[in-house]
N, C-alpha and C positions, 0 to 999 in steps of 0.2 A: 573777723574771721569769715572765711569763706563759707557761704551757706550750703546746705545739703543737696546733693544730686537728686534724691528721691523725696524732696520735702513734703511735695503734695500728698504722697501716700501716708505720711506720718500725722495720724489724727488722734491717737490714743490719749496723749498728754493734753491735747487740746480741749478734750471733752470735761464738761462740768467746771471748767475753770482751772484745773490743776497746774497748767503750764504758767498761767497768769499768777497764781498764788505763788508759785515757786520763784517765778522772776522778781515778783514784788519782794518776797522775803528775803533773796539774796542779792537783790539790786543788780539783776541781769536785765539787758534790753529784752522786751516782750516781743522784739522783732525777730529773734533769733528762733530756729527752728530746733526743739527739743524733740529728739527721736526716742523718746521713752515709752516703752508698754507699760500700762499700771493697772491694777484691777481696782476699779471705781467701786465694786461691790467688795466688802471686806474679804480677804483672803483668810480662810479660817482653817487652812490645811486640809480642805475638803474635796481637793481635785488631784488626780493622780501626778499632774505636773503643777507647778506655782501657777496660780489662776491668772490669766490673760497673758501669760509669759509666751504663748504661742501666736500672739500679733506680730505683725511684720517689722515693728521698730527693732532696730539691732540692740536696744539697751533696756534692760528692765529696771523699774523704779521698785525697788524693794524696801517696804516700810518696817520691817523687823529683820533678825537675823535668820530665823527660820524661813522667811521667804528668799533670803539672799543664798542660804545653803541649798535650796530646792531649784532656784533659778540659775545658778552661776555654772551649772553644768552644760547648760544649753546655749546661752549668750552672755554677753557682757552685762554686768549689773552695777547699781550704785545704790548705795544705802542711804536713803533719805527718809524723815518722818513723812507719814500720810499728809497731803495737803490739808486735812482737816486740823491737824494740830498746829499747822503754820497760821491757820485762819486768825488765831488768837492774837497775833500780832500785827495782822493787816486789815482787820475790820473792827469796828465800834458796834456794839449791839444796844438794843434799848433795855434788856434784861427786864422787862416788864412781866408780870405774872398774868397769863391768859389761861389759866386753868390746866386741864388736862388734853393732851393730844394723842389720838389714836392713829397709828401707821395703818392705811387701809392696805389691801392686798391687790395684785393686779384686777382692775375693775371688770365687773359684769354684774348683770341684775342677780344670777345665781349666787355668786360669792357676796355681793352687797345684803341680800336677803337673809343668808345664813349668819353672816356677821351681825347683822341688826338683832336677831334672835338673842344672841349671846350679850350684846350691849345692854339690851332691855332687861336682862336677868341682873345685870351688874348694877344697874341704876347709879350712872355716874353723871354727876351735876357739872354744869359747863364743859362739855366735851365738844372738842372740835376734830373733824376728819381730816386727815392729810392725804390726798388724792394722789396717786401716782399719774405723772402725764404720760400715759400709754393708752393707744386707743382712743375711743370716743369718750373723754373724760366729762363732757357736758352731761351726758346720761348719768353718770355716777354723782355729779354735783347736784344734779335735779332730784335724784333718788334721795341723798341724804338730807338735803334742805327741806324737802316734802315731809321727812320724817322728824323735823325740829332740830337737825344739827347745823353747826357752822362747817364750813369747808374751806380747805386752804391747799395750795399747792406750789411747790417749788418749780414747776414749770418744766420747759424741756432741758436736755443736757447741754445748754450753752456755756458759755464763758463765764456766766455770773451764777450758775446753778448752785455751787457749794456755798456761795455766800448768801443766796436766797435762803437755802435749807439751814444754814448757820443762824440767820435770823429767826427762823421759825421756831427751831428748836431751843433756841436761847431764851425766847419769850414764853415758853410753858414751863410749868413747876413739874409737871408729871407727864410721862410718855409712855403708852401702851403698845406693844407688839402683837401681832397675830400670826407673824411669820418671823424667818431669820433675817428681817432687812436690815441693811447695813445701817439706815437712819437710826436703828434702835440702839446700835453699838456707838455710834456717833453721839447720841443723846447721854449715854452712860459716861463718855469721855468728857462731857460737859459738867457731869456731876448732877443730871437731872435724876429724879426719883423714877426708875423705870420697872416695868412689869410686863409678863409675856403670858398670852393664851396657850394652854398646851392641848386644848380639845378642839381646834377649829381646822376644818378641812375646807379647801378651796380648789377651783378649776383654773387650770393654766395650761398654755402650750409651752412645750420644752423643745430643746434640741433633738434631733435624732440621736438615738445610742446614748441617751442621757446618763443612764445608770452605770455604763461602763467608762464614762469620763471622770465620774465622781466617786469618792471613796470617803463616805461620811464616818465611818467607824474610826477614821484617822483624826477626825475633826477635833479642833480645840474648843468647838461651839459647847460641848455637853457642859464643861465646867461653868461658862458664862450662863446658859440657861439655868442650870441648877441654882446658881447664885440668886438670879431673878425670882425664881420659884420660891425660894427660901427668903425673898426680900432681903438678901445680904447686898445692900447698895454699895457699900465700901469696897469690897472684893469684885463686885460688877464693874465699878468706875476703875479700878486698878487694872482689871484684865483689859478692858476697853482701850485705856490709855496705852498700856504695853504692847499690844497688838498693833495699834497705830504708830508706834515708834518712839514713845516717851522716853526710852532708854537709850536713843541714840543721841549722842553728844558729839558735836564737832565745831570746828572754828569756820565761820561763814566764808571767810578769804580761802581757806584750803578747800572747802567744798566746791567753791566756784571754779578753782585750778582743776580739781577733778574732774568736774564737768566737761570743761573746755579740752581737757586732755583725752578724755573719752570721745568727744565728738570729732577730735583731729584723726583718732584711729578708726572711728567707724563712719565717716562722712561719705564713703561710696557704697555702704553696705544696707542691706535690710535682709530679714530672717524669715525663713519659712520653716514651719515645724514639720518635717516629713524626713524620715530616715532613709527612705528609698529614692536613690538619684533621679531614675526616670520620672517619677510622679512628682518630684520636687522640681524638676525641669518643667513639667507641664503646667504645674501650678504657677511658676514663674512667668510662664508665657500668659497664661490667663489673667495675671495680675497686671501684667504690662498692656496687655490688650483691653481689657474690660476696665482697669484703673479703679478697681475696688479693694480698698485697703484691707477689708476683711476676708478676702478670698482666701486666704491660708487656713482660716479657722473654721470654715463652714464644714460640715461632716460630710466628707465625700468618700465614695469609694472609687476603685480604678476605673469603673464602667462610666462611659459617658451618658448612660441612661439616669444613673444617680447624680451625676453633675448637673444636669440640666433639669431633672425632676426630683427634687430633694424631698425627703420625708420629714415630718416632724412628730412628736408625740403630743397626744391629747391625754392630760395629766388630771387626776382628782387625788389630792394629796394631804396630809397633814406635815407641813414643813418642820413645825418645832419637833415633833416624834422622829422625822427623817434624820435631823442633825443630831439628835439624841441617841438613837439606836440603830441607824442605818437604814437603808431601804427594805421593806419587807412588803408582804401581801396586805397587811392591814394599813399601811400608811402611805403607800404609793401605788396606785392603779391606773395603768396606761393602755392606750391604743395608738398603734401607728397609722397616721394618715399622710395624705399627700400635701405637700407644702403649697400654700396659695398666697402670694403676696398681698400685704394688707389685710387678709383675712384670719390667718392664724399665725402671725408672727411670734416666734418664741419671746416668752415674758408677758404675753398678754393674756387677760382672762377671757373665759367664755361662759 
């Protein structure tokens, strides 16, 4: 099959190893460009459009029927389980028991200190801290290890990320979350005993106009959080597996044919989420000139000022309460500030 015209822009499926897992699962050559957008953070119906469907790839990888229904109105879609569920067939884990794993928030001294106070009250033995590889993680590693805890990280979002994370989660018997991290849902899907803190606040930089993009009151996460708070592990696992696509059944041969058919129909396309024709054309020019695959999802206004001087939110929030009850003045405080590259990148702590 002829490769895609804009393949250098299609990076979503490459992230975290999703493409490699899919190709191995379906016995497809990994040299083939897979122009699928996919939400690597779990889509819990908490955004106004299907999560990450606004990326430039012409086809959206939907790992449950709810996502498919929401995304199919804006671009071509394919129904496939999340790569996490495919990993069971393509990796071998050691399944050893390394005690309890705590999924840390975006790292910072403030976030770490406030989390340490809660951990000390819980008095958990044999606890390992899973550090997110964002920003200066060496500082986080030093903090936790100086306070007597082991640390581990799945590393950067390269082609082996999911495999490393799968190995980490598989080798712990219990997993604790302090936010709605996708890793917590991944752990539940593996059948691990999971729990979540509902009283933890942390500091993080978020995208500009964060609250207008998200609609947490429609999120399906509330039921999952309630299962964890009630220690209902069976329903938590069932929820996690269902939302990741356990109910999707298909013939691998037919699914390969469907993928090839979609590629033939979309080989000259890429997608820009913008209803206004003039702005859509402007973003297309920026995309081709600057060769930035994420240009279409940057929060831009029409003005050149906001294109070249982007703002971000400086946020203090209780992530669990936000997912349960929506954003309010008690669980989400923010201040708009000017974006500075490598200083306040969205998703990093402060």
